[in-house]
TIRO-663377 format. One record per residue: y, z, x of N, C-alpha, C in turn. Coordinates in steps of 0.001 Angstrom, whole numbers, padded with zeros to 6 digits, always signed. Layout:
<sites>
YZXYZXYZX ...
</sites>
This chain:
<sites>
-001120-000048+000777-000031+000028+000037+001177+000015+000817 +001262+000780+001980+002421+000729+002761+002657-000518+003459 +001603-001332+003772+001601-002634+004469+002170-003615+003381 +001788-003346+002058+002285-004366+000956+003768-004114+000783 +004261-002798+000715+005489-002596+000459+006354-003089+001837 +005870-002920+002892+006580-003526+004070+006704-005029+003924 +005590-005710+003656+005748-007107+003503+006627-007621+002534 +006741-006905+001467+007779-007411+000421+009197-007074+000890 +009422-005994+001509+010654-005841+002177+011066-006976+003129 +010233-007424+003907+010534-008567+004697+010555-009976+004069 +010003-010034+002884+009884-011321+002217+010087-010952+000658 +011051-010741+000149+011188-010319-001284+011087-011303-002339 +011091-012656-001874+010918-013714-002713+009477-014421-002770 +008620-013756-002144+007205-014341-002047+006452-013645-003247 +006298-014591-004227+005575-014102-005426+004078-013464-005128 +003446-014152-004150+002049-013544-004078+002017-012205-003427 +003037-011900-002884+003024-010439-002398+003096-009421-003420 +003867-009737-004578+003945-008961-005644+002636-008806-006464 +001974-009966-006543+000617-009820-007331-000495-009195-006423 -000245-009349-005032-001392-008453-004271-000945-006911-004406 +000387-006672-004433+000585-005214-004662+000155-004699-006048 +000430-005621-006973+000142-005354-008402-001436-005087-008421 -002293-005941-007757-003672-005586-007809-004053-004243-007137 -003390-003870-006130-003553-002523-005488-003253-001495-006468 -002164-001649-007249-001798-000676-008273-002669-000438-009423 -003312-001751-009710-004468-001622-010709-005616-000763-010232 -006032-000935-008978-007032-000045-008328-006791+001350-008409 -005482+001543-008208-004828+003005-008263-004746+003461-009629 -004880+002709-010516-004676+002911-012059-003377+003469-012361 -002340+002639-011546-001107+002837-011782-000695+001654-012428 -000822+001425-013754-000806+000276-014509+000627-000197-014946 +001522+000734-015026+002904+000250-015383+003468-000414-014129 +003286+000227-012918+003774-000397-011681+003097-001758-011489 +001693-001934-011819+001124-003189-011628+001570-004278-012509 +001949-003899-013836+002667-004814-014727+003944-005289-014086 +004781-004326-013666+006072-004652-013242+005990-005548-011991 +004945-005398-011106+004858-006248-009884+004388-007579-010365 +003384-007776-011208+003057-009109-011789+004198-009624-012619 +004757-008916-013382+005946-009694-014010+007019-010264-012946 +007224-009449-011861+008242-010053-010914+007613-011239-010210 +006206-011506-009858+005729-012522-009494+005757-013631-010404 +005595-013411-011686+005900-014504-012597+007235-014927-012751 +008192-014069-012624+009609-014437-012549+009858-015323-011365 +009205-015025-010349+009442-015970-008942+008758-017169-009164 +007531-017202-009704+006667-018377-009789+006164-018533-011295 +006823-018916-012180+006518-018909-013531+005305-019941-013952 +004936-020645-013016+003621-021560-013210+002451-021138-012375 +002482-019673-012029+001257-019231-011364+000373-018754-012384 -000728-019329-012693-001684-018817-013743-002363-017533-013225 -002588-017412-012015-003224-016059-011386-002501-015025-011741 -001144-015016-011648-000164-013850-011815-000278-013477-013360 -000445-014333-014266-000498-013999-015591-002014-013335-015829 -002855-013844-015185-004270-013213-015121-004328-011777-014716 -003656-011570-013581-003620-010254-012994-002857-009355-013914 -001867-009779-014411-000949-008790-015380-001969-008577-016674 -002704-009662-017060-003587-009440-018141-004699-008198-017917 -005225-008193-016574-006089-007166-016151-005478-005831-016374 -004129-005608-016197-003406-004470-016311-003264-004136-017791 -002821-005211-018573-002691-005005-020043-003987-004468-020693 -005211-005035-020258-006584-004747-020827-006895-003298-020504 -006503-002939-019242-006837-001476-018837-005989-000420-019571 -004848-000914-020144-004001-000096-020899-004411-000079-022313 -005324-000963-022659-005618-001076-024111-004537-001886-024873 -003646-002686-024124-002724-003565-024840-003370-004949-025172 -004186-004955-026112-004928-006302-026426-003997-007408-026806 -002787-007236-027435-001917-008307-027776-001346-008840-026374 -000983-007987-025747-000351-008354-024436-001449-009053-023444 -002733-008616-023565-003791-009309-022769-004003-010638-023360 -003994-010825-024715-004257-012176-025278-002946-012993-024886 -001806-012459-024820-000818-013380-024480-000684-013783-023132 -000914-012987-022149-001118-013201-020748-002297-014177-020503 -003453-013952-021026-004396-014863-020946-004228-016265-021475 -003443-016185-022605-003125-017705-023059-002250-018336-022271 -001258-017668-021737-000288-018249-020673-001033-018836-019465 -001945-018066-018979-002775-018605-017850-003608-019845-018162 -004166-019773-019348-004812-020938-019893-003911-022352-020056 -002666-022038-020642-001788-023055-020829-001515-023681-019431 -001279-022864-018477-000986-023432-017066-002237-024088-016292 -003337-023429-016676-004596-023943-016036-005598-024049-017085 -005891-025147-017814-006864-025202-019012-008220-024956-018545 -008600-025078-017303-010074-024840-016746-010242-023395-016285 -009373-022563-016542-009496-021099-015847-010639-020279-016707 -011803-020278-016232-012873-019648-017007-012610-018211-017252 -012129-017682-016216-012035-015965-016331-011043-015659-017306 -009949-016560-017523-008875-016325-018500-009509-016486-019864 -010354-017396-020081-010815-017603-021458-011606-016427-021799 -012511-015792-020857-013222-014579-021081-012386-013530-021342 -011260-013259-020512-010473-012177-020701-009928-012224-022203 -009447-013493-022602-008954-013539-023896-010015-013114-025036 -011215-013545-024711-012295-013303-025625-012423-011903-025858 -012463-011213-024655-012678-009755-024692-011718-009014-025554 -010362-009305-025345-009183-008913-026144-009392-009098-027626 -009917-010288-027934-010112-010587-029271-011209-009891-029856 -012228-009687-029115-013228-008779-029576-012741-007422-029881 -012002-006862-029007-011460-005510-029224-010579-005500-030638 -009960-006605-030903-009302-006599-032184-010153-007017-033358 -011504-007049-033138-012435-007353-034067-012378-008960-034536 -011773-009768-033829-011668-011189-034126-012833-011796-033514 -014139-011474-033991-015382-011884-033287-015504-013321-033249 -015098-014109-034142-015258-015657-034082-014402-016250-032890 -013238-015816-032875-012409-016304-031742-012934-015830-030210 -013365-014481-030332-014053-014122-029197-015353-014977-028613 -016034-015318-029689-017268-016117-029225-016871-017531-028931 -015869-018088-029516-015394-019413-029020-014954-019413-027639 -014096-018370-027234-013467-018287-025935-014551-017900-024929 -015380-017002-025254-016533-016811-024374-017311-017861-024012 -017820-018519-025090-018666-019864-024864-017955-020888-023977 -016702-021188-024317-015976-022118-023343-015906-021619-021972 -015702-020158-021620-015894-019669-020421-017082-020007-019695 -018340-019786-020545-019604-020071-020047-019771-021602-019706 -019190-022518-020463-019318-023783-020223-018546-024329-018930 -017462-023544-018603-016791-023817-017405-017543-023258-016209 -018287-022200-016365-018903-021399-015425-020221-020861-015874 -021347-021427-015803-022555-021009-016394-023186-019759-015750 -022600-019291-014718-023014-018031-013988-021975-016915-014326 -021268-017017-015182-020139-016142-015472-020870-014884-016491 -021301-013891-015788-021842-012873-016394-020898-012193-017359 -019736-011941-017112-018706-011424-017890-018600-012036-019308 -018656-013330-019328-018394-014124-020523-019740-014013-021456 -021115-013933-020662-022154-013655-021548-022122-012229-022186 -021495-011366-021426-021335-009889-021921-020430-009984-023103 -019176-010667-023058-018232-010598-024012-018836-011316-025222 -019572-012329-025237-020073-013074-026168-021092-012158-026878 -021933-011405-026111-023004-010581-026666-022488-009496-027529 -021274-008755-026977-020671-007848-027822-020006-008390-029082 -019409-009604-028999-018837-010271-030137-019950-010704-031209 -021122-011037-030766-022334-011421-031601-022778-010083-032235 -022877-008969-031596-023198-007787-032194-022138-007528-033244 -020783-007518-033018-019930-007362-034064-020038-008239-035411 -020663-009271-035240-020923-010245-036398-022257-010007-036877 -023142-008983-036250-024350-008583-036799-025537-009463-036405 -025236-010432-035321-026334-011071-034739-026908-010383-033567 -027831-009368-033884-028464-008560-032965-029366-009293-031883 -029931-010282-032323-030858-010950-031286-029972-011817-030351 -028909-012457-030861-028047-013140-029905-027369-012203-029075 -026994-010919-029516-026235-009956-028785-027170-009558-027547 -028516-009299-027851-029437-008876-026825-029507-010032-025859 -029806-011185-026324-029967-012427-025405-028815-012545-024501 -027604-012510-025078-026481-012782-024037-026250-011519-023058 -026337-010277-023589-026180-009243-022651-027481-009184-021598 -028639-009594-021871-029687-009773-020754-029213-010692-019842 -028585-011924-020334-028294-012872-019287-026966-012422-018505 -026204-011562-019108-025072-011015-018370-025414-010070-017208 -026456-009154-017624-026844-008275-016496-027564-009020-015298 -028087-010076-015724-028756-010851-014653-027859-011350-013526 -026534-011696-013947-025574-012235-012996-024504-011208-012310 -024543-009951-012810-023714-008924-012212-024306-008445-010842 -023504-007925-010001-023988-007327-008730-024643-005983-008975 -025559-005621-008027-026229-004378-008221-025281-003121-008513 -025788-002323-009490-025118-001110-009689-023667-001153-010079 -023265-002453-010706-021792-002522-011068-021619-001927-012441 -020466-001504-012739-020299-000952-013993-020489-001839-015211 -020421-003147-014964-020652-004079-016147-022013-004092-016468 -022975-003852-015487-024349-003788-015764-024705-002735-016805 -024312-001486-016485-024352-000348-017436-023672-000550-018752 -022599-001158-018680-021701-001571-019906-022721-002167-020918 -023265-003559-020496-023925-004209-021327-025339-003794-021564 -025989-003233-020528-027282-002657-020744-027282-001537-021781 -026055-000898-021770-025984+000279-022847-025941-000405-024305 -025269-001508-024499-025334-002225-025877-026903-002630-026145 -027546-003140-025167-028961-003515-025402-029717-002415-025726 -029725-001349-025097-030420-000009-025531-030042+000522-026809 -028715+000429-027127-028217+000864-028556-028835+000112-029502 -028724-001297-029427-029343-002085-030502-030823-001780-030702 -031536-001645-029535-032959-001325-029643-033300+000038-030056 -032215+000933-030312-032561+002215-030887-032714+003307-029759 -032559+002931-028547-032874+003943-027419-031500+004579-027060 -031066+005435-027981-029509+005943-027799-029312+006790-026671 -030393+007609-026187-030265+008352-025077-030096+007485-023845 -030742+006481-023671-030640+005581-022657-029233+004950-022534 -028754+004500-023736-027467+003875-023974-026408+004805-023453 -026518+006099-023831-025544+007074-023514-025431+007253-021993 -026696+007341-021250-026875+007399-019967-026090+006226-019243 -026368+005160-019787-025684+003950-019072-024151+003858-019195 -023666+004175-020524-022393+004246-020692-021545+005264-019968 -022258+006452-019900-021617+007592-019141-021441+007168-017750 -022376+006431-017074-022193+005944-015681-020947+005036-015578 -020735+004210-016581-019514+003320-016644-018261+004172-016565 -018169+005161-017484-017012+005916-017683-016582+006664-016451 -017468+007088-015518-017355+007694-014295-016819+006634-013131 -017158+005503-013325-016678+004404-012446-015435+003957-012633 -015013+003819-013882-013720+003260-014328-013180+003852-015399 -012178+004623-015192-011495+005455-016278-010891+004615-017454 -010602+003307-017197-010125+002463-018409-011320+002158-019300 -012484+002114-018789-013700+002043-019673-013888+003155-020605 -013391+004216-020240-013759+005479-020953-013101+005245-022468 -011906+004814-022583-011284+004548-023858-012046+003575-024690 -012679+002476-024069-013411+001670-024882-014891+002096-025271 -015460+002961-024375-016863+003263-024601-017023+004599-025332 -015993+005403-025283-016246+006842-025817-016592+006704-027282 -015938+005906-028101-016413+005764-029558-017980+005307-029536 -018404+004388-028650-019823+004084-028711-020679+005216-028416 -020370+005927-027167-021053+007058-026788-021083+007993-028068 -020166+008277-028746-020227+009169-029916-021193+008754-030958 -021018+007511-031156-022006+006848-032261-023357+007178-031861 -023722+006771-030520-025058+007044-030058-025572+008488-030105 -024674+009386-029795-025086+010841-029999-025398+011215-031282 -024575+010758-032293-024777+011046-033738-026196+010470-034099 -026445+009325-033737-027820+008516-034021-028912+009204-033468 
</sites>
């Protein structure tokens, strides 16, 4: 962070330095600072799709789903083949219970990158939202295959598989692993943990 601050002091008009510092702030869960840095990067380079996507990450971790959709949409407008941005918008749409749109965006993200585990996970959760339990399990199983070992995403999606199958204790164990790895996920998963505990 000190090096990043110094680099910006030396070159305050370099937009990429602000996005780099913004990503550091996201890792520190200093989300307002991350949004401010990404916003400055966008001001300096308004056609930088990655800067919009980086700000979308901070929006998402704050639970600002409308902001996440807007930033992902801006990234897509600039770069219509930005697979991660489609998935990000799909996840925000899922959070707003717009399951049909989430499925469309996640599916297009998969078409752009067939090894995108995140998009399979997003589509799986959205399919669960629509009551398609078989499709949800199939997608989440594909998602788990593409994630790195012991990543929080594995436990996130494995928990949904276990929840659907009725293994609520296993689902709780998976989801509690996620909440210890990433505080932003706690807000999203706590209601599911509570449902599993009741069942």
